[in-house]
C-alpha positions in Angstrom: 0.0 0.0 0.0 1.4 3.4 -1.0 0.2 6.9 -1.6 0.3 8.0 -5.2 2.5 11.1 -5.2 0.7 14.4 -5.8 -2.8 12.9 -5.2 -5.1 11.8 -2.5 -5.0 8.2 -3.8 -3.9 5.2 -1.9 -2.7 2.4 -4.3 -2.8 -1.3 -3.4 -2.8 -4.8 -4.9 -6.2 -6.3 -5.0 -5.6 -10.0 -4.2 -9.3 -10.9 -4.3 -9.1 -12.0 -7.9 -6.0 -14.0 -8.9 -5.2 -13.5 -12.5 -2.7 -15.8 -14.3 -0.6 -14.3 -17.1 2.0 -16.5 -18.8 1.7 -19.1 -16.0 2.4 -16.5 -13.2 -0.1 -15.2 -10.8 -0.6 -11.4 -10.8 -3.0 -9.0 -9.1 -4.8 -5.9 -10.1 -3.4 -2.5 -9.0 -6.2 -0.3 -7.6 -6.4 3.2 -6.3 -8.7 4.5 -3.6 -9.3 8.3 -3.7 -9.8 9.3 -0.1 -11.6 12.6 -1.0 -14.1 11.1 -3.5 -14.2 7.7 -1.7 -13.9 6.0 -5.1 -11.9 3.0 -6.2 -10.3 2.8 -9.7 -8.3 0.2 -11.6 -4.7 1.0 -12.6 -4.3 -2.2 -14.6 -2.3 -5.3 -13.7 0.8 -5.5 -11.6 3.9 -7.1 -13.0 3.4 -10.9 -13.2 4.7 -12.7 -10.1 5.6 -9.5 -8.3 4.0 -7.7 -5.3 6.3 -4.9 -4.3 6.0 -1.6 -6.1 7.3 2.0 -5.7 6.1 5.3 -7.2 8.7 7.4 -9.0 6.2 10.2 -9.5 2.5 10.6 -10.0 2.5 8.6 -13.2 5.5 6.3 -13.1 5.5 3.0 -11.1 8.5 0.6 -10.5 8.2 -3.1 -10.0 10.8 -5.9 -10.1 10.8 -9.5 -11.4 13.9 -11.6 -10.6 16.9 -9.3 -11.1 15.1 -7.1 -13.5 13.5 -3.7 -12.7 10.5 -2.5 -14.7 8.8 0.8 -15.2 5.2 1.5 -16.2 3.7 4.9 -17.1 0.2 4.4 -15.7 -1.2 7.4 -17.5 0.1 6.1 -20.9 -0.7 2.4 -21.1 -0.5 -1.0 -19.6 2.9 -2.2 -20.7 5.8 -2.7 -18.4 9.2 -1.6 -19.7 12.4 -3.2 -18.5 14.8 -0.5 -17.4 17.6 -2.4 -15.8 19.1 -5.6 -14.5 20.8 -5.8 -11.1 23.2 -8.5 -9.9 25.6 -8.5 -7.0 27.8 -11.5 -6.0 26.2 -13.5 -3.2 22.7 -12.1 -3.7 19.8 -13.2 -5.8 16.5 -11.6 -6.8 15.1 -8.2 -6.0 12.7 -8.4 -3.1 12.0 -4.7 -2.2 12.2 -1.3 -3.9 12.2 2.2 -2.4 13.0 5.6 -3.8 14.2 8.7 -2.0 11.8 11.6 -1.4 13.5 13.7 -4.1 13.4 10.8 -6.6 17.2 10.8 -7.2 18.1 7.5 -5.5 16.7 4.0 -5.6 17.2 1.4 -2.9 16.9 -2.3 -3.8 16.8 -5.2 -1.3 18.1 -8.5 -2.7 17.6 -12.0 -1.4 20.9 -13.3 0.1 22.0 -16.6 -1.5 22.9 -19.5 0.8 26.5 -20.6 0.7 
C-alpha cells in the first residue's frame, strides 16, 4: 500500500481475484481516492511480483527476478524493462524504495545460501 504522489489516492494490490498471465499469478493495481471515496483500476501489476514503488504521480516501478520494470500508468498497460541488477552472493530483488527527491533508488536483494 502506497500513496500515489501528488494525489489523495492510496494504491494497493487487489488480491481478491487471482489473474494468471504467462503461467504466473498477478494481481490488479487499484487506487482509492480518499476525498471522493472511489476505487479505480490502474491495470495489472507485473506478473509474479507484489512490491511496487512510485517514481512520481504517473511512473511506477516493480521488479521480477533481477530485472527492474517501469510503467507509465497514464500512458498504457505495458511494463518496460529499465535495468538488471546483480551482486555477488545475492539473488532476486525483493523490495524497492525511492528517495523523497526521486534521485536515488534502494533495492533489497535476497541473500544466497553458501
